[in-house]
N, C-alpha and C positions, 0 to 999 in steps of 0.2 A: 581386684574389682569384683570377681565372682564371690569371694568371701564376704565382701561388704554387702552385696545384694542378698546373699543367703541370710546373713545376720539380720538385715533389715526386715526381710519377709518373716523370719522366725520371731523376731521381737514383736512385730505388729500382731502376728497370729497368736502368740502366747498371751498377749494382753487381751485380745478379743475372746479367747477361750476362757480367760479368767472372768470376764464380764458376762459372757453368754456362750456356754460351751456348745449348745445345740445349733446355734446359728453363726458360729465363728467363721466358717469358710464362706458362707454366703455374704456375711458382713464384710469380710476381707475383700472379696471380689467386688462388692459394691463400692467400698471405699477406694479401692485401686482404680476402678473405672471412672469414678467421680473425679478423683484427683487428675487422672490423665485428661479427662474432658475439660476440667477447669483450666489446666495449664495450656491446653490446645486453644481454648477460647481466648485466654489472655494473650497468648502469642499471636493469634489471628488479629486481634484488635491492635496490638502493637505494630505488627507488620503492615496490615492493610489500611488501617484507619489513622496511623500516625506516620510511619516511615515512608510508605508509598505516597501518601498525600504531600509530604514534604518534597519528595522527588518530583511530583507533578507540578508543584509550584516552582521548583527549580528548573523544570523543563521549559516553562514559559520564558524564563530569563536566560536560558542556555543559548549560546551563540554557535557552538560547534554542532554541525548537522548530525554527526554520527551519534552523539549522545541523545539528541532529540529523537532520532529515529529509533534508538534502542529503547527509550522510555515509551515511545508511542505504540510499539507492537506488543506490549504486555510481557516482555521477557522477564522483567524483575518480578512481576506479579506471580507468574508461574513458578519461578524459582522460590518465591516465598512459600508457595504451597508444598513444594518439595521439602523445604526446610521444616515446615510444620510436621510433615509426615515423618521426617527423620527424628525430630524431637519426641514425637509420640511413640515411635518405634523404640527409642532408647528407654523411655519410661516403661513401655510394655515389658521389655526384657528385664527391667529393674524390679518390677512388681510381680511378675508371673514367672514361674519356673518353666524351662523349655518343654517339659513333657505335659503341661496342662492344656486342656482343650481350649479354654478361653485365650491363653497366651499364644497358642499356635494360630488360632483363628484370627486374633487381632494382629499378630505379626505378619501373617499372610496378606491380610487386607491392607495393612499399611505399606508393605512392600509393593503391592500392586498400585497403590495410590502414588507412591514415589515414582514408579516406572511410568505411569500415565502422565503425570505432570512434568516429569523429566522429558518425556517425548514431546509434549506440548511446548515446553520451553525451547527445545531444540528446533521445533517447527517455527516458533516465533523468532528465534535467532536467525534462521535462514531467511525468513521473510524480511527481517530488518536489514540484513545484508543485501538482499535483492533490491529493496527500496533505496538503500544508500547508494548503490551503484547506479540505479536508474536516475536518481535525483542529481547525480554529479554532472549529468549532461554529456558525458563522454561516450563516444561510440565504442561499444564492445563487440569484439569479433569472435565471441564464443557463446554458446546457448546457455546463458546463466539460468534461465527458468528451467530448462531441461535438467541441468545439473542439480539444482535444488530439489526438483521433484524426484529425481533418482535417489538423492540422499534421504528424502523423506520416506520413500518406499523401502529402502534398505533398513533404515532405522525402525520403521514400523514392523518389518518382518523380524528383526532381531528382538524387539521388545515383546512381540507376541510369543516368540519361542521361549524367551526368559520367563514371561508370565505363566505360560503353560507349565514350564518346568517347576515353577514355584508352587503352583496348584497341585502338581503331581508329587512334589517332594523329591524330584529326580534331578540329576545334573543336565544342563542344557546340551551337553555333548551327546547324551543318549538320543535326544530328539534330532540333533543334527545328523547323527549317523543313520537315522531312519529316513531322512529326506532324500537319500540317494535313490531309493526306489521310486520316489515321487518326482524325480527330476524331469521326466518327460511331461508329466502333467503340469508342473510349474512352468516349463518352457512354453507350453501351449497357452496357459493362463496369462503369462506375462510376455506374450509374443510381441504385442504392439509396443510396450515400454522398452523392451530389449532392442527392437528394430529402431525405435525412436532415439534411444541413447546412442546406438552405433551411428545413425545418420547425423545426429547432433555433433558427435565427435568429428566426423568427416567434414561436415559443413564448417566447423570451427577450424580444423587443421588446414583446410584448403582455402579458408577465408572466402567462402562462397556466398554467405548470406549473414546479415546481422539485422537487428531491430532498427527500423528507420529506412531501410532500403526500399526502393521502388521495384516490386516484383511483378512480372507479367507471366501468367501461366494459363493460356486459353483453355487447356483441357479441364481445369477446375473452375473456370470462370473468374479467375483472380487477376486483377489489374489495379494495383494500388500500393499503399505503404504497409510494410510488415510492422505490426504492432506488438506481436508476441511470438516467441519461439519456445514452445513447450516441449515436454518429453514426448508426447504422442501427436501433437498437432501444431501447426503454424497458422496464426491468425493474420489475415490480410484485410485491411480496410480499403475497400474499393473507392474509386473517385465518386461514386454515387452514394457513398457513406454506408453501403452494406458491408457486412463482414463475411468473408469466405474463410473456411477452415480447410486446411490441406494436411493430410498425413505427413509427418516429418520425414518418414522414409521415402515418400513419393518424390521428394526433392533430390534424392540420390538416384532413384530408379528411372525418373522421367526428366525431361529437359525443361528448363525455365529460363526466362530472360531477367537479368538483374541490371537495372539502370544506374547502379552506383557509379560506374565509370563515367557516365555522362554527368552526374551530379558533381563528382570530384574534379572533373576537367574544367568546370566553370562555364561551359558552352553547350548549347543544345542545337541539334542539327535542324536546318531547314532544307527540305528536299521536296520541292514541288515544281510541277511543270505547267506551262501554259501552251495551248495548241494554236499555232499560227495557221491562218488560211493561206495555203501555198499559192493561190492565185494573186495574193497581194504582194508576193516577193518580187523585187525588181532591182535594177541598177539605180543608183542615185543620180538624179538630174541636177543641173546647176542651181536651180532655185532651192531645191531641198538642201544642197550642200551649203549654200549661203545662209540658210536659216539655221542649220544645225551648227555652223561655226560659232554662233552666238552662245551656245550652251557651254558653260564654264567647265563642266565635267567631261564634255566630249571634245573640246578644242584640242587638247594635247594628243588624243587618239587620232583625230583627223589629220593633224599636221604630220604625225609620224607615218601614217598610212599613205598620205599623198606623196611624201618624200620617197617612200619605199616603192610605190607604184610608178612614179615618174622615172626613177632609176631603172626599174625593171623594164618598162616599156621603151625607154630610150635605147636600151641595149639590144632590143629585138628589132627595132626599126620597122614596125608593122604599120599598116594603114589603120589609124585609130578612128577613122570615120565610121567604120563598121563596129557595132557593139560586140561582134564575135571575135574581134582581134584585141589582144592585149588583156591586161588585168584591170578590173574596175571595182569600185566599192558597191556593195549591195546594201539595201536597207536592213536586211536581216543580220548581216555581219556587223554593220555599224550599230545596230540595236544591241547586239551582244556585247560589243565594246563599251557601249554606254552603261549597260547594266553592271558590267564588271567594275567599271570606274565608280558607279553609284554605290555599289556594295563596299568597295574599298574605302570610301569616304563616309560611310554610314557610322554614326557614333555608337550604335547599339549592336554592331556586328563585330565579332571577335576577329581581330586582324592577325592574330598569331595562329589561326587555324585555316583550314583549306577554304578558299573562295573560288567558285567555279560556276561558269555559265556555259552550258553545252547543249548541242543539238542531239536529240535521240532519233531513233529510226522513224521516218515518216510512215503514216498509215492513212486509212480512210478518214481518220479524225484530224488530219492536218499534220503539221510539223511540230513535235514537242520540243519546247525550249525549256530546259531545266535549270532552276536556280539551286545551287548547292553551296550552303554556307552555314555558319554557326553563330547563334546569338551570343551576346556577352553576358547572358544570365541564363539560369536554368529554371527560374520560377515560371510556372505554367502560364499564369495570366499575362505576365510581361512578355513571355515568348510568343503567345498568340497575338498580342497587340503588335509586336514588332513585325511578325510575319504578315499580318493583315495589312499593316501600313505599307510594307514593301510592295505587296501585290496590288494594293490600291493605286500606288504610284505607277506600277508597270502598266496596268490597264489604262490609266489616264494618258500616258505618254506614247502609247502605241500609234495613235493616229499621226503623231508628229513625224514618224518614220514611214508613213504610208502603209502600215501593216494593219491587219484585221485579225480578230480572234475567230477561230473556226467554230461555227455553230451548226449543229445538225438541224435540218428543216423540221419544223413542228407541224402538227395537224392543221393549224391555222395558216401556216405558210403554203401548204399544199392546197388548201381551200382557195386562197387568194390567187394562186397560180392557175388553178382550174377555171376560176371565173374570168381571169384575163384571157386565157386560151379560148374559152367559149365565146367571149365578147369579140375577139378578132375573127373567130370563125363566122 
């Protein structure tokens, strides 16, 4: 091959010297550069205006998503530029001797051209891979964006080192050996990417966070869905549609709440209390019992309780004319039984999860009665509707049990009380 190139150059140069000895070398360089340029233009037209356009038309008819994604990110276009540079580099080595200034300059420029578009093609390939994974709709438990960004940084550093070595005419190993002295500076410059990469690996290995999770991190004002896990930052779209960015390494050094477990369980917790006015708590009288027996949800509870109380009181043989003797039903206890039965028969409450109605410690704000259950959906709007409907019902049925909600006196209540007091005085 070398003999063929030498003979070709000598044959052309001899012919030009026979025609014009004074300008033979200049004409040779001009002819060679013109030929390289013409071939490059023809190749560019064939690749970009013919082959790639055919592929664009095929992309519209393509059914396989991975091919459409590959076409759409310009991978083939950048590979075509690399191919053009390679063809031009072969021609340059064919027409110019290795020791010529024009040959060296042209070869260096074309090598840098191929490195640049090779790097851009690698970028496009990574972007296409990322888009393909995201479009698949499958939840991924590793920081794909962080990995692709890391690969881009590594590839960029390698290409820069190779490019500098080409310009200097030295081996890349010489430059790499000199980087040891700059390691401390490089560690400082790339501190955030290194910390982000380590944090991303830990998040992935421990399955702590993935795109689509509901993340709550009050320290950074984040409360919403994770939309991107990058090399240095994690983006969270809050419920008010604002975007919060959190350093990736902060998810390892600080604590955060991931609501993925709630989403995967299929149920969302209701944990809310109502405060009962303690002065409205009393034993059930006969009229109230007769009225409550008509309630379908409450009748089984009452039958069971009355049987239990009758057995217990008959064994003690106490004088039941006094309300202080024996066991009796209270309106607050009966109300708790009704609420539990109501929740167990509610079609939007998850029956395979905990259902609890309990009393909390009373305070100056009354007796807290807490409803603890899980909805059969995790969708926010449906959850709020279900929770609101349940407590609408609770507030509406309280008077049927003779119970009242505790309400602190307002300024208007105190004014009315003062007027009544002054009137009696």
